[in-house]
C-alpha positions as CSV (number, residue, x, y, z in Angstrom):
1,M,-24.9,-40.0,105.0
2,E,-24.7,-42.2,101.8
3,N,-24.4,-40.6,98.6
4,T,-25.9,-43.8,97.3
5,Q,-29.4,-42.8,99.2
6,I,-29.9,-40.0,96.9
7,K,-30.2,-40.3,93.3
8,L,-29.3,-36.5,91.8
9,S,-30.8,-34.3,89.2
10,E,-28.5,-32.1,86.9
11,T,-30.1,-29.5,88.5
12,V,-30.2,-29.2,92.2
13,M,-31.4,-26.9,95.4
14,V,-30.7,-27.3,98.5
15,I,-33.3,-25.6,101.0
16,D,-33.0,-25.0,104.9
17,V,-36.8,-25.2,105.5
18,A,-35.8,-23.1,108.9
19,Y,-34.8,-20.4,107.0
20,L,-37.7,-19.9,104.0
21,N,-40.5,-19.7,107.2
22,F,-37.7,-17.3,108.9
23,V,-37.6,-15.1,105.7
24,I,-41.4,-15.4,104.8
25,N,-42.5,-14.6,108.6
26,D,-40.1,-11.2,108.7
27,L,-41.2,-10.1,105.1
28,R,-44.7,-10.6,106.2
29,K,-44.2,-8.8,109.5
30,Y,-42.9,-5.8,107.6
31,F,-45.0,-5.6,104.6
32,E,-48.6,-6.1,105.8
33,P,-48.5,-3.1,108.2
34,L,-46.9,-1.0,105.7
35,L,-49.3,-2.2,102.9
36,G,-52.1,-2.7,104.8
37,R,-53.1,-5.5,103.6
38,S,-52.5,-9.2,104.0
39,L,-49.7,-10.6,101.6
40,Q,-51.1,-13.5,99.7
41,T,-49.9,-17.8,100.7
42,V,-46.2,-18.7,99.1
43,D,-47.6,-20.8,96.0
44,L,-44.5,-23.3,96.7
45,A,-44.2,-24.3,92.6
46,L,-44.1,-21.1,91.4
47,F,-41.3,-19.9,93.9
48,T,-39.3,-22.7,92.9
49,M,-39.1,-22.0,89.5
50,Y,-39.2,-18.4,90.1
51,L,-35.7,-19.2,92.3
52,A,-34.4,-21.7,89.3
53,M,-35.3,-19.0,86.7
54,D,-33.3,-16.2,89.5
55,A,-30.5,-19.2,88.7
56,G,-30.3,-18.7,85.2
57,L,-31.8,-21.8,84.3
58,K,-32.9,-22.2,80.4
59,G,-35.2,-24.2,78.2
60,S,-38.2,-26.0,78.4
61,D,-36.6,-30.2,79.3
62,N,-34.7,-29.6,82.9
63,D,-34.7,-32.2,85.6
64,V,-35.3,-30.1,88.8
65,Q,-34.6,-31.8,92.5
66,V,-35.4,-29.6,95.3
67,L,-33.7,-30.8,98.8
68,L,-36.1,-29.8,101.6
69,V,-34.2,-29.6,105.2
70,Y,-35.7,-29.5,108.4
71,D,-35.8,-30.7,111.9
72,K,-38.9,-31.2,114.3
73,Q,-39.4,-27.2,114.7
74,S,-39.5,-26.7,110.9
75,G,-41.4,-30.0,109.3
76,K,-44.1,-27.3,108.0
77,L,-43.6,-24.3,105.3
78,E,-45.2,-21.7,107.1
79,H,-47.9,-19.6,104.8
80,C,-46.6,-21.7,102.1
81,L,-48.6,-24.2,99.7
82,P,-48.4,-27.3,99.9
83,S,-46.9,-27.1,103.4
84,D,-46.8,-30.9,105.1
85,L,-43.5,-31.3,104.0
86,K,-43.7,-35.3,105.0
87,N,-47.1,-35.9,104.1
88,E,-47.6,-33.2,101.0
89,L,-44.3,-32.8,99.4
90,D,-41.8,-35.6,100.2
91,G,-41.8,-37.3,96.9
92,V,-43.7,-35.1,94.7
93,A,-43.3,-33.7,91.5
94,F,-44.5,-31.0,89.3
95,K,-43.9,-30.1,85.6
96,A,-43.4,-26.5,84.2
97,S,-42.2,-24.4,81.5
98,L,-38.8,-24.9,82.4
99,G,-39.3,-29.0,83.1
100,E,-40.2,-31.1,86.0
101,F,-39.4,-30.3,89.7
102,S,-39.2,-33.2,92.0
103,F,-39.6,-32.2,95.9
104,M,-37.0,-34.4,98.6
105,A,-38.0,-34.2,102.1
106,V,-34.2,-34.3,104.0
107,P,-35.0,-34.3,108.7
108,S,-32.2,-34.0,110.7
109,E,-32.2,-36.9,113.1
110,G,-30.7,-38.1,115.9
111,F,-27.5,-36.3,117.2
112,V,-27.5,-34.3,113.6
113,S,-28.5,-31.0,113.5
114,R,-30.5,-29.6,110.9
115,G,-27.0,-27.0,109.8
116,D,-24.4,-30.2,109.8
117,L,-27.2,-32.0,107.7
118,Y,-27.2,-29.2,105.7
119,L,-23.9,-28.9,105.2
120,D,-23.2,-32.8,104.5
121,L,-25.9,-32.6,101.6
122,L,-24.0,-29.6,100.4
123,Q,-21.3,-32.2,100.5
124,I,-22.6,-35.1,98.6
125,V,-24.0,-32.6,95.7
126,L,-20.9,-30.7,95.3
127,N,-19.2,-34.1,95.0
128,A,-22.0,-35.8,92.3
129,A,-20.9,-35.3,88.9
130,E,-24.0,-35.8,87.4
131,V,-25.2,-32.5,89.1
132,K,-24.1,-29.9,86.6
133,K,-25.8,-26.5,88.7
134,L,-26.3,-26.5,92.5
135,I,-28.9,-23.7,94.2
136,V,-28.0,-22.8,97.7
137,V,-30.6,-21.4,100.0
138,P,-28.9,-22.0,103.8
139,F,-29.5,-20.6,106.9
140,N,-27.0,-17.7,106.4
141,E,-27.0,-16.2,110.3
142,E,-26.6,-19.8,111.6
143,Y,-24.2,-21.1,109.7
144,G,-23.2,-19.2,106.4
145,K,-19.1,-19.2,107.2
146,E,-19.1,-22.8,107.2
147,V,-21.3,-22.8,103.6
148,E,-19.0,-20.2,102.4
149,N,-15.9,-22.5,103.6
150,V,-17.5,-25.6,102.0
151,L,-17.8,-23.5,98.7
152,R,-14.5,-22.0,99.0
153,E,-12.8,-25.2,98.8
154,C,-15.1,-26.9,96.4
155,A,-13.9,-23.6,93.8
156,L,-9.8,-24.4,94.6
157,E,-10.6,-27.9,93.4
158,N,-11.6,-27.0,90.6
159,A,-9.3,-24.5,89.6
160,G,-7.5,-25.8,87.0
161,H,-10.9,-28.3,85.8
162,K,-12.7,-25.1,84.8
163,E,-15.0,-27.5,82.5
164,E,-15.8,-29.7,85.3
165,A,-16.6,-27.2,87.7
166,K,-20.8,-27.0,89.0
167,D,-22.7,-23.4,88.2
168,I,-23.0,-22.6,91.7
169,V,-25.6,-19.5,92.7
170,Y,-26.4,-18.9,96.4
171,F,-29.4,-17.3,98.0
172,R,-29.6,-15.1,100.7
173,M,-31.0,-11.8,101.5
174,E,-27.8,-9.1,101.8
175,E,-25.0,-8.6,100.0
176,P,-21.9,-10.5,101.1
177,A,-19.7,-8.6,103.4
178,A,-16.5,-10.0,101.5
179,P,-16.0,-11.2,98.0
180,A,-18.8,-13.9,97.3
181,V,-17.1,-17.5,96.5
182,C,-19.7,-17.9,94.2
183,R,-22.7,-15.8,92.1
184,W,-24.9,-14.6,95.0
185,E,-28.9,-13.9,93.9
186,M,-31.1,-11.9,96.4
187,L,-33.7,-14.5,98.0
188,G,-36.2,-11.2,98.4
189,Y,-37.1,-10.6,94.7
190,P,-38.4,-13.9,94.1
191,L,-40.3,-14.6,97.8
192,M,-41.6,-11.2,97.2
193,S,-43.4,-11.9,94.0
194,V,-45.5,-14.9,95.3
195,L,-45.8,-12.8,98.6
196,G,-47.9,-10.7,95.9
197,I,-45.8,-7.5,96.6
198,R,-45.5,-5.4,93.3
199,S,-42.8,-3.2,92.4
200,E,-45.2,-0.3,92.8
201,D,-45.8,-1.4,96.4
202,L,-42.0,-0.4,97.0
203,Q,-42.3,2.7,95.1
204,N,-45.2,3.9,97.1
205,N,-43.3,3.2,100.5
């Protein structure tokens, strides 16, 4: 994949759609019987805004690019609106209080696996000088170690150039076993918010 194919924004999210589907389904399976009600459909625009806020994005004129990595099995976001990556999301943008969010659906085709594509994209974004903030949501259970290796290499390369280093935030569902190579945040919090799980629901169960 050539860098010239993608014009990158100052803030970039790289999200593995299969992982998002996996986590949303997991939360629904756990919480719906517990709460005795159906959880609401995820508003994707609201979810990406919550992700950006949890990653520390401030101001009102940000340009945020959301790269959605998917394969044949994950061409649709489950329990989300919009859901069809190719027909409803690719090339679509929305304006919000934080700025403009634009979506780009990136399919893994041919012999490249979704994991390899994610790692390739990650490398492209890390090498792009115009990107200042990077939000990563990989399929941690599948290729999380490789993602951490890429981020560690990047941190070592930038060790003497703090002013050039990107602000990287890694979203995951559990605390890293070893000290994290960059800042990490819990993916469950923004997802629970958009699924309609309230703090009192957690306190009562």
